[in-house]
TIVEX-756101 format. One record per residue (C-alpha): z, x, y. Coordinates in steps of 0.05 Angstrom, whole numbers, padded with zeros to 5 digits, always signed. Layout:
// TIVEX-756101
ZXY;...
This chain:
// TIVEX-756101
-00001-00002+00002;+00001+00016+00068;+00063-00012+00110;+00066+00051+00171;+00028+00103+00203;+00019+00141+00269;-00031+00149+00320;-00028+00212+00353;-00090+00228+00372;-00117+00244+00450;-00148+00190+00468;-00213+00233+00488;-00213+00256+00405;-00216+00188+00387;-00278+00166+00424;-00310+00238+00396;-00295+00216+00333;-00324+00148+00329;-00379+00147+00393;-00346+00100+00436;-00370+00103+00511;-00318+00065+00540;-00246+00081+00553;-00191+00049+00515;-00149-00001+00549;-00075+00003+00549;-00082+00069+00505;-00016+00079+00474;+00001+00142+00420;+00053+00119+00362;+00096+00164+00325;+00114+00088+00272;+00062+00037+00272;+00089-00015+00233;+00065-00094+00218;+00069-00144+00270;+00042-00095+00316;-00012-00087+00369;-00058-00038+00335;-00113+00010+00356;-00185-00022+00319;-00255-00019+00325;-00300-00070+00314;-00384-00080+00319;-00405-00149+00365;-00477-00137+00343;-00495-00096+00396;-00448-00040+00400;-00384-00005+00378;-00316-00039+00420;-00252-00006+00411;-00195-00048+00426;-00125-00081+00397;-00111-00123+00342;-00048-00146+00315;-00031-00125+00242;-00021-00180+00194;-00082-00219+00183;-00082-00292+00194;-00141-00327+00168;-00171-00372+00219;-00156-00435+00169;-00077-00423+00167;-00031-00473+00189;+00022-00415+00204;+00010-00360+00248;+00074-00329+00199;+00020-00318+00139;+00012-00264+00176;+00074-00226+00159;+00051-00229+00074;-00022-00205+00099;-00011-00129+00119;-00056-00101+00071;-00110-00132+00023;-00132-00102-00041;-00201-00077-00047;-00206-00097-00115;-00204-00171-00110;-00207-00189-00033;-00277-00198-00037;-00248-00265-00083;-00189-00293-00045;-00202-00344+00006;-00167-00304+00061;-00209-00250+00056;-00279-00267+00033;-00305-00292+00101;-00278-00228+00126;-00310-00185+00088;-00367-00218+00097;-00372-00201+00177;-00307-00185+00202;-00300-00117+00175;-00255-00073+00227;-00241+00013+00228;-00169+00020+00242;-00155+00084+00273;-00098+00125+00254;-00081+00204+00240;-00027+00193+00182;+00006+00142+00136;+00068+00147+00121;+00095+00135+00045;+00163+00132+00004;+00154+00160-00057;+00211+00133-00110;+00261+00186-00143;+00314+00157-00186;+00357+00110-00132;+00326+00156-00071;+00259+00148-00034;+00236+00211-00002;+00191+00190+00060;+00127+00229+00073;+00081+00242+00125;+00007+00251+00091;-00053+00268+00132;-00125+00278+00125;-00148+00352+00114;-00185+00378+00163;-00196+00309+00196;-00161+00298+00267;-00168+00233+00268;-00197+00181+00223;-00202+00097+00197;-00171+00057+00150;-00219+00003+00120;-00190-00059+00152;-00217-00135+00164;-00200-00178+00221;-00194-00249+00238;-00190-00299+00299;-00139-00357+00297;-00133-00411+00347;-00089-00466+00348;-00071-00510+00420;-00069-00460+00467;-00052-00401+00419;-00105-00353+00409;-00094-00289+00365;-00135-00238+00334;-00102-00192+00273;-00129-00148+00218;-00110-00120+00153;-00118-00048+00118;-00152-00054+00059;-00128-00018-00003;-00141+00021-00073;-00116+00049-00134;-00078+00114-00117;-00125+00177-00123;-00096+00244-00165;-00067+00269-00098;-00028+00203-00085;-00005+00184-00161;+00053+00223-00155;+00075+00192-00089;+00057+00117-00098;-00001+00077-00139;-00027+00043-00084;-00065+00075-00018;-00105+00054+00036;-00179+00062+00037;-00188+00116+00090;-00259+00124+00106;-00307+00188+00094;-00333+00215+00157;-00406+00189+00163;-00386+00121+00129;-00346+00091+00184;-00402+00061+00227;-00429+00038+00149;-00371-00004+00143;-00373-00039+00218;-00445-00034+00235;-00483-00061+00168;-00484-00140+00197;-00480-00201+00148;-00462-00178+00073;-00438-00221+00025;-00360-00203+00001;-00392-00177-00068;-00438-00122-00017;-00377-00103+00009;-00332-00096-00050;-00390-00058-00078;-00398-00011-00015;-00314+00007-00016;-00327+00023-00094;-00379+00071-00080;-00342+00110-00028;-00313+00187-00037;-00237+00203-00037;-00219+00239+00030;-00177+00302+00012;-00104+00285+00032;-00042+00335+00039;+00033+00319+00054;+00105+00340+00070;+00164+00312+00070;+00201+00281+00130;+00277+00253+00141;+00297+00180+00133;+00296+00170+00209;+00226+00140+00202;+00254+00083+00157;+00271+00050+00219;+00214+00023+00256;+00248+00017+00320;+00241+00094+00320;+00187+00118+00351;+00193+00198+00381;+00177+00265+00349;+00240+00259+00292;+00193+00209+00251;+00146+00264+00233;+00192+00323+00239;+00189+00363+00176;+00256+00361+00127;+00279+00440+00132;
């Protein structure tokens, strides 16, 4: 799964990586991005790529209650193309969720060791994501979820699931291909190569989403 991550990259580095022309409005780096928060995402509107903020936790357009979003922070890529909540976004509402590392907790007996996981040789990268628009009365929400898959060889020792990090060169392909069938989007994800990762141990300070400073990423001595 993916339940917490970081985005500390300089705004210019993000614009270069994703070939975005316009500045990112209200860009705010974060040491501890958590579900329910607004997260930086990139969509393609049919003409160009646009960067902006979506709330993390997908609320399907047909949902009666926006609280469903708290249960929808991740979508399993193996089944997303079959699920009512994700089929339509898989077809036409795919997005990039910008990050530069993510956190995972390795079980070790009764204790869980938090780790910060980064891409090798990548300052900033994108998770494969889905988004949707929800409207009720006068309220409008734009929300998203992160697609996950079974752990690769590196991650298996840490957790059995991991977020899908799009390889460089496949980021635009995920969002620019226009309308696809959910099955076509599923096959695209299945075809991706794995991005090389690295990790180091950090302290339990990161466990609280209220903590958002350098202490979250400080290596254990």
